[in-house]
C-alpha positions in Angstrom: -13.3 -28.2 -18.2 -10.9 -29.1 -21.0 -7.5 -27.5 -21.3 -8.7 -25.6 -24.5 -11.8 -24.2 -22.7 -9.7 -23.3 -19.7 -7.3 -21.3 -21.8 -10.1 -19.6 -23.6 -11.7 -18.7 -20.3 -8.5 -17.2 -19.1 -8.0 -15.1 -22.3 -11.6 -13.9 -22.0 -11.1 -12.8 -18.4 -7.8 -11.0 -19.3 -9.6 -9.2 -22.2 -12.4 -8.2 -19.9 -10.0 -6.8 -17.4 -8.2 -4.8 -20.1 -11.4 -3.5 -21.5 -12.6 -2.3 -18.2 -9.6 -0.1 -17.4 -6.9 2.0 -19.0 -3.3 1.7 -17.7 -0.8 4.6 -18.0 2.5 5.5 -16.4 3.4 9.0 -15.4 6.4 10.8 -13.9 5.6 12.5 -10.6 7.8 15.5 -9.8 9.3 15.8 -6.3 11.2 18.5 -4.4 14.2 16.1 -4.1 17.6 16.3 -5.8 20.2 13.6 -5.8 23.6 13.8 -7.4 22.6 17.2 -8.8 19.6 15.8 -10.7 15.9 16.2 -9.9 14.1 13.1 -8.7 10.8 12.0 -10.2 8.7 9.0 -9.2 7.0 6.4 -11.4 3.3 6.3 -10.9 1.1 3.6 -12.6 -2.5 4.7 -13.0 -5.5 2.5 -13.8 -8.5 4.5 -14.9 -12.1 3.1 -15.2 -14.2 3.3 -18.3 -16.3 6.5 -18.7 -15.9 10.1 -18.1 -14.2 11.4 -14.9 -13.4 12.9 -12.5 -13.4 9.6 -10.6 -13.0 8.8 -6.9 -9.4 7.6 -6.4 -7.4 5.2 -4.4 -3.7 5.7 -3.9 -2.3 2.2 -3.3 1.2 1.9 -1.8 3.6 -1.0 -2.2 5.4 -3.0 0.4 9.0 -3.9 1.0 11.1 -6.5 -0.9 11.0 -9.2 1.8 14.1 -8.7 4.0 15.8 -6.2 1.6 18.7 -8.4 0.7 18.0 -8.6 -3.1 18.6 -5.3 -5.0 17.2 -6.9 -8.2 13.8 -6.7 -6.6 14.1 -2.9 -6.0 13.5 -2.2 -9.7 10.3 -4.3 -10.0 7.3 -2.1 -10.4 4.4 -3.1 -8.2 1.1 -2.3 -9.7 -1.0 -5.5 -9.8 -3.6 -5.4 -12.6 -6.1 -7.8 -10.9 -6.1 -5.7 -7.7 -6.6 -2.5 -9.7 -9.4 -4.1 -11.7 -11.4 -4.8 -8.5 -11.5 -1.0 -7.9 -11.9 0.2 -11.5 -14.8 -2.1 -12.0 -16.5 -0.1 -9.2 -15.7 3.2 -10.7 -12.5 4.0 -8.8 -9.3 5.3 -10.3 -6.2 3.5 -8.8 -2.7 5.0 -8.6 0.3 3.0 -7.6 3.2 5.3 -6.7 6.7 3.7 -6.7 8.8 5.3 -3.9 12.3 6.5 -4.4 14.6 3.8 -5.8 11.7 1.4 -6.4 10.4 0.4 -9.7 11.5 3.0 -12.3 11.5 5.8 -9.8 14.7 7.9 -9.5 16.7 8.2 -6.4 18.2 6.0 -3.7 16.0 3.3 -2.1 16.7 4.3 1.6 13.9 2.9 3.8 15.8 1.7 6.8 18.8 -0.4 5.8 21.7 -1.5 7.9 25.0 0.4 7.5 26.2 -2.1 4.9 22.8 -1.9 3.1 22.7 -5.7 3.0 19.1 -5.9 4.4 16.5 -3.9 6.3 17.5 -3.0 9.8 15.6 -4.0 13.0 17.3 -1.1 14.8 14.3 1.2 15.6 16.2 4.5 14.9 17.2 3.3 11.4 13.8 1.7 10.7 11.9 4.8 11.7 14.2 7.1 9.7 13.4 4.9 6.7 9.7 5.3 7.4 10.1 9.1 7.3 11.9 8.8 3.9 8.9 6.9 2.5 6.3 9.3 4.0 7.9 12.2 2.1 7.5 10.4 -1.2 3.8 10.0 -0.5 3.5 13.8 -0.2 4.7 14.2 -3.8 2.4 11.4 -5.0 -0.7 12.7 -3.2 -0.1 16.3 -4.5 0.1 14.9 -8.1 -3.2 13.0 -7.5 -5.0 16.1 -6.2 -4.0 18.0 -9.3 -5.1 15.3 -11.7 -8.2 16.4 -13.7 -9.4 12.7 -13.8 -9.5 12.6 -10.0 -12.3 13.9 -7.7 -10.1 15.3 -4.9 -13.1 15.3 -2.5 -13.2 11.4 -2.7 -9.7 10.2 -2.3 -8.7 7.1 -0.3 -5.2 5.9 0.7 -4.5 2.2 0.9 -1.5 -0.1 0.9 -0.1 -3.6 1.4 2.5 -4.5 4.0 4.8 -1.5 4.4 2.3 0.4 2.3 -0.5 -0.5 4.7 1.2 1.1 7.7 2.1 4.0 5.5 -1.6 4.4 4.6 -2.7 4.6 8.2 0.1 6.9 9.4 -0.2 9.2 6.4 -3.9 9.6 6.9 -3.2 10.8 10.5 -0.2 13.0 9.8 -1.8 14.6 6.7 -5.5 14.5 7.9 -7.0 16.8 5.2 -5.8 14.9 2.1 -7.7 11.6 2.1 -11.2 10.6 3.2 -10.4 7.0 4.2 -7.5 4.6 4.8 -7.3 0.9 4.1 -4.5 -1.2 5.5 -3.7 -4.6 4.0 -1.5 -6.7 6.4 0.4 -3.6 7.3 3.6 -3.2 9.4 7.1 -1.7 8.9 9.3 -4.4 10.4 8.5 -8.1 10.9 7.7 -9.3 14.4 10.5 -11.8 13.8 13.0 -9.0 14.6 15.2 -10.1 17.6 14.5 -8.8 21.0 10.9 -7.7 20.2 12.4 -4.7 18.2 9.2 -4.6 16.1 7.3 -3.5 19.2 9.4 -0.3 19.2 8.7 0.3 15.5 5.2 -0.8 14.4 2.9 0.4 17.3 4.8 3.7 17.4 4.2 4.3 13.7 0.6 3.1 13.7 -0.2 5.5 16.5 0.7 8.4 14.2 -2.5 7.6 12.3 -4.7 8.1 15.3 -5.3 11.8 14.5 -7.3 10.8 11.4 -10.9 11.7 12.2 -12.5 9.1 9.9 -12.8 5.3 10.5 -10.0 3.2 9.0 -10.1 -0.4 7.8 -7.5 -3.0 8.8 -7.4 -6.3 6.9 -5.1 -9.2 8.0 -4.6 -12.8 7.1 -4.0 -15.7 9.5 -0.5 -17.4 9.2 1.2 -14.3 7.9 5.0 -15.0 7.6 5.8 -11.4 8.6 3.2 -10.3 11.1 1.4 -12.8 13.4 -2.2 -11.9 14.0 -1.5 -11.4 17.7 1.2 -8.8 16.9 -1.1 -7.0 14.4 -3.9 -6.9 16.9 -1.5 -5.2 19.4 -0.7 -2.6 16.8 -4.4 -2.0 16.3 -5.0 -1.7 20.0 -2.1 0.8 20.3 -3.8 2.8 17.5 -7.3 2.8 19.1 -5.8 3.5 22.5 -4.3 6.7 21.0 -7.7 7.7 19.8 -7.8 6.1 16.3 -11.0 4.9 14.8 -11.3 1.7 12.7 -12.2 -1.9 12.4 -9.9 -4.9 12.4 -10.7 -8.0 10.3 -8.8 -11.3 10.1 -9.2 -13.8 7.4 -8.3 -17.5 6.9 -6.7 -18.1 3.5 -6.6 -21.4 1.7 -4.5 -24.1 3.5 -0.8 -23.6 3.0 -1.2 -20.0 1.7 0.7 -17.2 3.3 -1.7 -14.7 5.0 0.6 -11.9 3.9 -0.7 -12.4 0.4 -4.2 -11.4 1.4 -4.4 -8.7 -1.2 -4.6 -11.4 -3.9 -7.9 -12.7 -2.4 -10.7 -10.2 -3.2 -13.3 -12.9 -2.5 -12.3 -12.6 1.1 -11.8 -8.9 1.6 -14.0 -7.6 -1.1 -17.3 -7.3 0.9 -15.6 -5.4 3.7 -13.8 -3.0 1.3 -17.0 -2.4 -0.7 -18.9 -1.5 2.4 -16.1 0.8 3.6 -15.9 2.7 0.3 -19.7 3.1 0.4 -19.6 5.0 3.7 
């Protein structure tokens, strides 16, 4: 393919993606007040073509690596290509940005050290940060349920990295909101934490999803820089031992590619997610 044809093909693909979905940004109210001002969350919504209401996926973002670069906190995570996979199948996709992330109000406070120089491996601090994030999802889910474009009887929760573990735990702690939960390479703290601290954080948190009555879907990539497959399988075993239902799938990405970026590879996970959504 010549360079000119390649550019034309890329432009055609981009135009096709835009034509198949409509992007909007809304402000989600919350019960939180900081410094005397009400806190609202940024929510990016991709809507498929046609008339709603549509089945919906609330897709939750991850961390910012090790949490040592505040400039990353203000980057909105709402990947268009990922959304397109769902909207092309008739699903509305909502990407809530939790407090202090993207253009959301409030302090980003999801388990930092006392100096706020990076995320903490101390279980008490990390788990408190998880609770902070879980409360934000309550506000986002309530907004989604009220949205006239959404069929509240067909809502799924999904997420990548920290968003993945949030999806599983939220489904179990709020069992009557979503009908399914999809976890892309989920975990709260990397298994690189010293002294196996992640074993006191991730399995504990995943077990909170075990109360969810429906099957869940866990998707992981080999050679993940944050979560080794062995660690993630242990998390899944802790979840199922507590009574959770689900399936665990591991994928080999292209040589040299970080398995943590699995969400960018729909050719790998697409068939499993399509079958799951059809249940």
